[in-house]
C-alpha positions in Angstrom: -66.1 50.0 59.1 -66.7 54.1 60.2 -69.9 54.6 58.5 -69.0 58.2 58.8 -66.5 57.8 56.2 -67.7 59.2 52.8 -66.9 57.3 49.7 -66.4 58.8 46.3 -67.5 56.1 43.6 -66.0 56.9 40.4 -66.3 55.4 36.8 -64.7 57.4 33.8 -64.5 56.8 29.9 -61.3 57.8 28.1 -59.7 58.1 24.8 -57.3 55.2 25.5 -55.9 52.9 28.1 -52.9 55.0 29.7 -53.2 58.2 31.5 -50.0 60.1 29.8 -51.4 59.9 26.1 -55.0 59.6 27.1 -57.8 62.0 28.0 -61.0 61.6 29.9 -64.4 61.5 27.7 -66.8 61.2 30.7 -66.8 61.0 34.1 -69.8 60.1 36.8 -69.2 60.3 40.7 -71.5 59.1 43.1 -71.0 60.3 46.5 -71.6 57.3 49.2 -72.0 58.2 53.3 -71.6 54.0 53.8 -75.1 53.2 53.9 -76.5 54.7 50.6 -75.6 57.2 47.7 -76.5 60.7 48.7 -75.2 62.8 45.8 -74.5 62.2 42.0 -72.6 63.8 39.4 -72.2 63.2 35.7 -70.8 65.0 32.7 -69.5 64.6 29.2 -65.8 66.0 28.7 -64.1 67.4 25.3 -61.0 65.6 25.2 -59.6 68.2 22.8 -58.2 65.3 20.9 -59.4 62.1 18.6 -61.6 59.4 19.7 -60.2 56.3 18.6 -63.1 54.5 16.3 -62.6 51.3 18.7 -63.2 53.4 21.7 -66.2 55.0 19.9 -67.5 51.4 19.2 -67.2 50.3 23.1 -68.3 53.3 24.8 -70.7 54.7 22.0 -69.1 58.1 22.8 -68.4 59.8 19.4 -66.7 63.2 18.6 -70.2 65.0 17.6 -71.2 64.2 21.4 -68.3 65.8 23.2 -68.1 68.6 20.7 -70.2 70.9 23.1 -69.1 69.6 26.1 -67.2 71.3 28.6 -63.2 70.7 28.6 -61.9 69.2 32.0 -60.5 72.2 33.1 -64.1 73.7 32.8 -65.5 71.1 35.5 -62.0 70.4 37.5 -63.4 72.6 40.4 -66.5 70.7 41.0 -64.8 67.6 40.4 -62.2 68.5 43.2 -64.5 69.4 45.4 -66.7 66.3 44.9 -63.5 64.0 45.6 -61.7 66.0 48.3 -61.6 64.6 51.6 -63.2 61.1 50.3 -61.9 57.7 49.9 -61.5 57.0 46.1 -63.6 53.9 45.0 -63.7 52.3 41.6 -63.7 48.8 39.7 -59.9 48.9 39.0 -59.2 52.0 41.2 -55.8 52.8 39.8 -57.2 53.3 36.2 -59.3 56.1 37.4 -57.4 57.3 39.9 -54.0 58.2 37.7 -56.1 60.0 35.1 -58.0 62.0 37.7 -54.6 63.0 39.2 -53.3 64.0 35.8 -56.3 65.8 35.0 -56.5 67.7 38.0 -52.9 68.7 38.2 -53.0 69.8 34.9 -56.1 72.0 36.2 -54.1 73.5 38.8 -55.2 71.0 41.8 -52.8 69.1 43.8 -54.8 66.1 44.6 -54.5 62.8 46.5 -56.5 60.3 48.3 -56.9 57.2 50.0 -58.1 54.3 47.7 -60.3 51.1 47.5 -60.6 49.1 44.7 -63.8 47.0 44.2 -61.9 44.3 42.2 -59.8 43.3 45.1 -62.3 43.6 47.5 -64.5 41.1 45.8 -61.7 39.0 45.6 -61.5 38.7 49.1 -65.1 39.0 50.1 -66.6 36.6 47.4 -63.4 34.4 46.5 -63.5 31.4 43.8 -65.1 33.4 40.6 -62.8 32.7 37.4 -63.3 36.4 36.5 -64.1 39.6 38.5 -64.7 42.3 35.6 -67.4 44.4 36.4 -69.6 43.0 33.8 -69.2 39.2 35.0 -69.1 40.1 38.8 -72.7 42.0 38.4 -74.3 39.2 36.0 -73.2 36.8 38.9 -75.0 38.8 41.6 -77.7 40.1 39.5 -76.9 43.7 39.2 -78.0 45.4 36.4 -75.9 47.7 34.5 -78.0 50.3 32.9 -75.3 51.4 29.9 -72.2 49.3 30.2 -69.1 51.4 29.3 -70.8 54.5 30.2 -69.7 56.7 33.2 -72.8 56.5 35.1 -74.1 53.0 34.3 -71.0 51.6 35.4 -70.9 54.0 38.4 -74.3 52.8 39.6 -73.4 49.5 39.2 -69.9 50.0 40.9 -72.1 51.5 43.8 -74.6 48.6 44.1 -71.2 46.4 44.3 -70.4 48.6 47.1 -73.1 48.2 48.7 -73.0 44.4 48.5 -69.5 44.1 49.7 -69.9 46.3 52.9 -72.9 44.2 53.8 -71.3 40.7 53.1 -67.7 42.1 54.4 -67.3 39.7 57.5 -63.4 39.7 57.5 -63.7 43.7 57.9 -61.4 43.9 54.8 -62.5 47.5 53.9 -61.7 48.4 57.2 -58.4 46.9 57.1 -57.9 48.2 53.4 -58.5 51.7 55.1 -55.9 51.4 57.7 -53.5 50.1 55.4 -54.1 51.3 51.9 -50.8 49.8 50.4 -52.7 47.1 48.8 -54.8 49.3 46.6 -51.7 51.2 45.4 -50.6 47.6 43.8 -51.6 46.6 40.5 -55.1 44.4 40.8 -53.4 41.4 39.4 -50.6 41.3 41.9 -51.8 39.7 45.2 -50.9 41.6 48.6 -49.9 38.1 49.7 -47.2 38.4 47.2 -46.2 41.8 48.4 -46.3 41.0 52.1 -43.5 38.3 52.1 -41.5 40.9 50.8 -38.3 41.6 53.7 -37.3 44.7 54.5 -33.4 43.8 54.1 -30.8 44.1 51.2 -31.3 42.3 47.9 -33.0 41.9 44.6 -36.7 41.5 43.5 -37.8 39.8 40.6 -41.1 41.0 38.3 -42.2 38.6 36.1 -45.5 38.9 33.5 -48.2 36.5 33.6 -46.3 33.6 31.4 -43.7 33.7 34.2 -41.2 35.5 32.1 -38.9 38.2 34.0 -39.6 41.2 32.9 -37.6 43.2 35.6 -34.6 42.8 37.8 -34.2 45.5 40.5 -31.8 45.8 43.5 -32.9 47.6 46.8 -31.4 48.2 50.8 -35.2 47.7 51.4 -36.5 45.3 49.3 -40.3 45.8 50.3 -39.6 49.7 50.5 -38.2 49.4 46.7 -40.9 47.4 45.6 -43.8 49.2 46.7 -42.0 52.7 45.3 -42.5 51.3 41.8 -46.2 51.7 42.5 -46.6 55.1 44.2 -46.5 58.6 42.7 -48.2 59.8 39.8 -46.1 59.1 36.6 -48.8 58.4 34.1 -46.7 57.8 31.0 -47.0 54.9 28.6 -43.8 53.3 29.6 -44.5 53.2 32.8 -48.3 52.3 33.2 -47.2 49.2 30.6 -44.5 48.1 32.9 -47.2 48.0 36.1 -49.6 46.1 33.7 -46.8 43.6 32.8 -46.1 42.7 36.5 -48.0 39.6 37.6 -45.9 38.1 40.4 -42.9 39.2 42.6 -39.6 37.1 43.9 -36.7 38.2 46.1 -33.7 37.0 46.8 -31.8 38.5 50.3 -28.0 39.5 49.8 -26.5 40.3 52.6 -24.4 43.2 51.2 -25.4 45.7 48.6 -22.5 44.6 46.7 -23.6 41.1 46.5 -27.3 42.5 45.5 -25.7 44.4 42.5 -23.7 41.4 41.2 -27.0 39.1 41.7 -28.6 41.9 39.9 -26.2 42.3 37.0 -25.6 38.2 36.6 -29.7 37.8 35.9 -29.8 41.0 33.5 -27.1 39.5 31.3 -28.8 36.3 31.7 -32.1 37.2 30.6 -31.8 40.6 29.1 -35.3 41.9 30.8 -37.4 44.0 28.6 -37.9 47.2 31.6 -34.4 46.6 32.3 -32.4 49.4 30.0 -29.5 51.5 32.1 -27.2 48.2 32.8 -27.3 47.0 29.3 -25.6 50.0 28.2 -22.6 49.5 30.6 -19.7 48.2 28.6 -16.2 49.4 28.3 -15.5 51.6 25.1 -11.9 51.6 24.8 -9.3 48.8 24.7 -5.4 48.5 24.6 -4.7 46.0 21.4 -1.3 44.2 20.3 -0.9 43.3 16.5 2.3 42.9 14.2 2.9 45.4 11.1 4.4 44.3 8.1 8.0 43.9 9.5 7.1 41.5 12.1 7.0 44.3 15.2 4.5 43.9 18.1 3.1 47.1 18.4 0.4 48.8 21.0 -2.4 51.1 20.2 -5.4 52.3 22.1 -8.3 51.6 19.9 -12.3 51.9 20.1 -13.6 48.3 21.6 -13.9 45.6 18.9 -14.7 41.7 19.9 -12.3 41.0 16.8 -9.4 42.3 18.1 -6.8 40.8 20.7 -7.3 43.2 23.7 -4.9 43.3 26.3 -6.8 46.0 28.8 -10.4 47.5 28.4 -10.9 51.0 29.8 -14.1 53.3 30.3 -12.7 56.4 29.1 -10.4 57.3 26.2 -8.1 59.3 29.0 -7.4 56.5 31.0 -6.8 54.6 27.8 -4.2 56.8 26.7 -2.5 57.3 29.9 -2.2 53.5 30.4 -0.2 53.2 27.4 2.0 56.0 28.7 2.9 54.7 31.6 3.9 51.4 29.7 6.4 53.8 27.0 7.8 55.4 30.1 8.4 52.0 32.3 9.4 49.7 29.3 11.5 52.8 27.2 9.0 51.7 24.1 9.6 53.3 20.6 6.7 56.2 20.0 6.9 55.2 16.7 5.3 51.9 17.6 2.5 53.2 20.2 -0.4 54.5 18.8 -2.7 56.9 21.2 -6.6 57.3 20.5 -7.4 61.0 19.6 -11.0 61.7 20.5 -10.8 64.9 18.2 -10.9 62.7 14.8 -12.2 59.5 16.3 -9.3 57.3 14.9 -6.1 56.2 15.2 -3.3 57.0 13.0 -0.4 54.9 12.6 2.9 57.2 12.0 5.0 56.1 9.2 8.2 54.4 10.7 11.8 54.8 9.8 12.8 51.4 10.6 16.7 52.8 10.8 15.7 54.6 13.9 14.1 52.2 15.9 15.9 48.7 17.8 16.3 45.7 15.8 13.4 43.3 15.2 15.2 41.0 17.7 16.0 43.2 20.5 12.2 45.1 20.3 10.7 41.6 20.2 12.5 41.0 23.7 11.5 44.2 25.2 7.8 43.6 23.9 7.9 40.2 25.5 8.9 41.8 29.2 6.1 44.0 28.5 3.5 41.5 27.6 4.8 39.4 31.1 4.3 42.7 33.3 0.9 42.7 32.3 0.2 39.0 32.7 1.9 39.1 36.0 0.1 42.3 37.0 -3.2 40.7 36.8 -5.5 40.7 40.1 -6.3 37.6 42.0 -8.4 37.7 45.5 -11.3 36.8 47.4 -13.1 39.2 49.3 -15.1 38.0 52.2 -18.0 39.7 53.9 -21.5 39.3 55.9 -23.7 37.0 54.6 -27.5 36.7 54.8 -27.8 35.4 58.3 -25.5 35.6 61.3 -23.8 32.1 60.7 -23.0 32.8 56.7 -20.5 34.9 55.1 -20.9 36.0 51.2 -17.5 35.9 48.9 -16.3 37.3 45.5 -13.5 35.4 43.7 -11.6 37.9 41.6 -9.3 35.8 39.1 -6.6 37.5 36.9 -8.5 40.7 36.4 -12.0 38.9 35.9 -14.7 38.2 38.2 -14.6 34.3 38.5 -17.6 33.4 41.1 -19.4 34.7 44.0 -21.8 33.1 46.4 -22.5 32.1 50.2 -20.1 29.9 52.7 -21.4 28.8 56.0 -17.9 28.7 57.5 -14.8 30.4 56.4 -12.5 28.4 58.5 -10.0 25.4 57.7 -9.4 26.4 54.0 -6.1 26.2 52.2 -7.5 26.2 48.5 -10.0 28.4 46.7 -11.3 25.3 45.6 -12.5 24.6 49.2 -14.8 27.8 49.0 -15.9 28.4 45.4 -18.7 26.1 44.2 -19.0 25.5 40.5 -22.6 26.8 40.6 -21.2 30.2 41.9 -19.5 30.7 38.4 -20.6 33.6 37.1 -20.7 35.5 33.6 -18.8 38.4 34.3 -18.6 42.1 32.6 -16.6 45.3 32.8 -19.5 46.6 35.3 -19.6 44.0 37.7 -15.5 43.8 37.5 -15.6 47.7 38.1 -17.7 47.6 40.8 -15.9 44.6 42.8 -12.7 46.6 42.4 -14.0 49.5 43.8 -15.1 47.7 46.9 -11.9 46.1 47.3 -10.5 49.4 47.1 -12.5 50.7 49.9 -12.3 47.9 52.2 -8.8 46.1 51.8 -9.1 44.3 55.3 -11.9 42.1 53.6 -9.7 41.3 50.9 -7.3 38.0 50.5 -5.0 38.6 47.8 -4.2 35.0 46.4 -0.7 33.5 45.0 -0.8 31.6 42.2 -0.7 28.1 43.9 -4.1 28.9 46.1 -6.0 30.0 42.5 -8.6 27.9 41.1 -7.7 26.3 37.5 
C-alpha cells in the first residue's frame, strides 16, 4: 500500500438512520498516515432538531448536551479541510459518508472522496466471523472501545482495527479497494462477487431482500453500469436509503434486445409487484370503446372510462384517440349518431341522447349494419411474429402477437423449417400481457417492419 496516502477515519452520531431526514449530533475524525494517527478532531453538534428518546438512550447524547454546541455550518470549514484529499474510512462507510456529503453541501462545500469500509475489509482479511459489527469484531481482537456509540470512542476503535487490517492484509485488499473503489460504493451487505458477475450487456436485473423476495426489477442497455448507478450519487432521501438497505442479492438475465428487456421487466413486475417498482404499475389504458343494447334492442357504441365489467371492443390511452376511432367507424359504416356516444372530458361523463326511433333505421336493418362493424373489428385484429437478435450468435428472440394481444415471447435456436407458430412458441413463453407491453411491441413493429411476419389465420396457435 502507498503509505503516503492519508486516511480520515470517521465516526458520527446522528438523530436517525438516514441522512435525508436526520442530522449529526457528534463527529470524530482521526487522520491516519498509514502507520499511526497523526491528528484528531471531535465535536458535539447542535442538530437543530429533536433527538429521539431511543437515540438518547443508545448514544447518551441528550438535548442539554448539544444545546450550546456549534451547529454543523460553524464547523464545516474545519471538517472539510480535514477530509479533503484523504481516503474516507468508516465502519459501514456509506452511512457516515452520505451524512457528511449532505451536511457539507448544505454548508456550501462540494466534497467527494475515495472510500474504504472496515466492514468489507474485515470480511476479506478476517473471513469466517458470524458478525462484523464494530462491537463484535473489536471484542474478538481484544480492542477496547472507550465509550461505545460515542463518536471518538468508536473512531479510536476503528483506527485500531485499521492498524490490524493493514498489518494483516496479505491479499493487498486495501490497495485493491483504493484502485477500484467500486466495492465501497455498494451496500455492505451486497458482495462484490455478485456485482462482478454482472455483464455489460442488455437485459434485466433483479434485487432481492434478505428473505429472497423480489423488491425491484429493472432493465438496462448495460446491466453492470445500470446496477452501479443505483449506488452512486448523494441522494440521501429516506425512500432511497430504505431501498438500498433492502438489497441483499442481485440476479440478472440477458435479453439480446432492449425490447425483450422491456417485456421481461414488465412481466416480472406484473407477476411479483415489487415494493420499489412504481412507474409501470400505473401504465394502463384509461378509455375504452364499449357495446351495449338499449331497451329497444339496438346495439350501441360508446366511449367510456375503462371498467372491467364492461364489454370492451378496444382500449385507448387518451380520450382523443378513443373518440377519433369511434368517429371513423361512424363514417365508414354510416352509423347513426344518435346511437353512438362520445366521451367529453369537460363533463367527465357520457350522456346518451334521447332517441327519436322514427328517424333511425329499423332494428333488423341496424343489427345487420352493426354485425358488419363487429366482423370488421374482429378481422382487423393483428397477428404476427417478430424475430430479432438473441442473447448469442446462434439464437434469435421472438415475439408472438395474437389478435391484438401479446401472447408469448422468448428465444429459439433456429428460425429455419417452421410452418406454424406452434413450431416456435413454447408453452413456458406464454405471458401475462397488458396494455403497455402491447403498446411497445406495436411501436417497435411499426419502426422495423422488416422484422415482422404477418400470420394468416391458419398459422396461428389455437
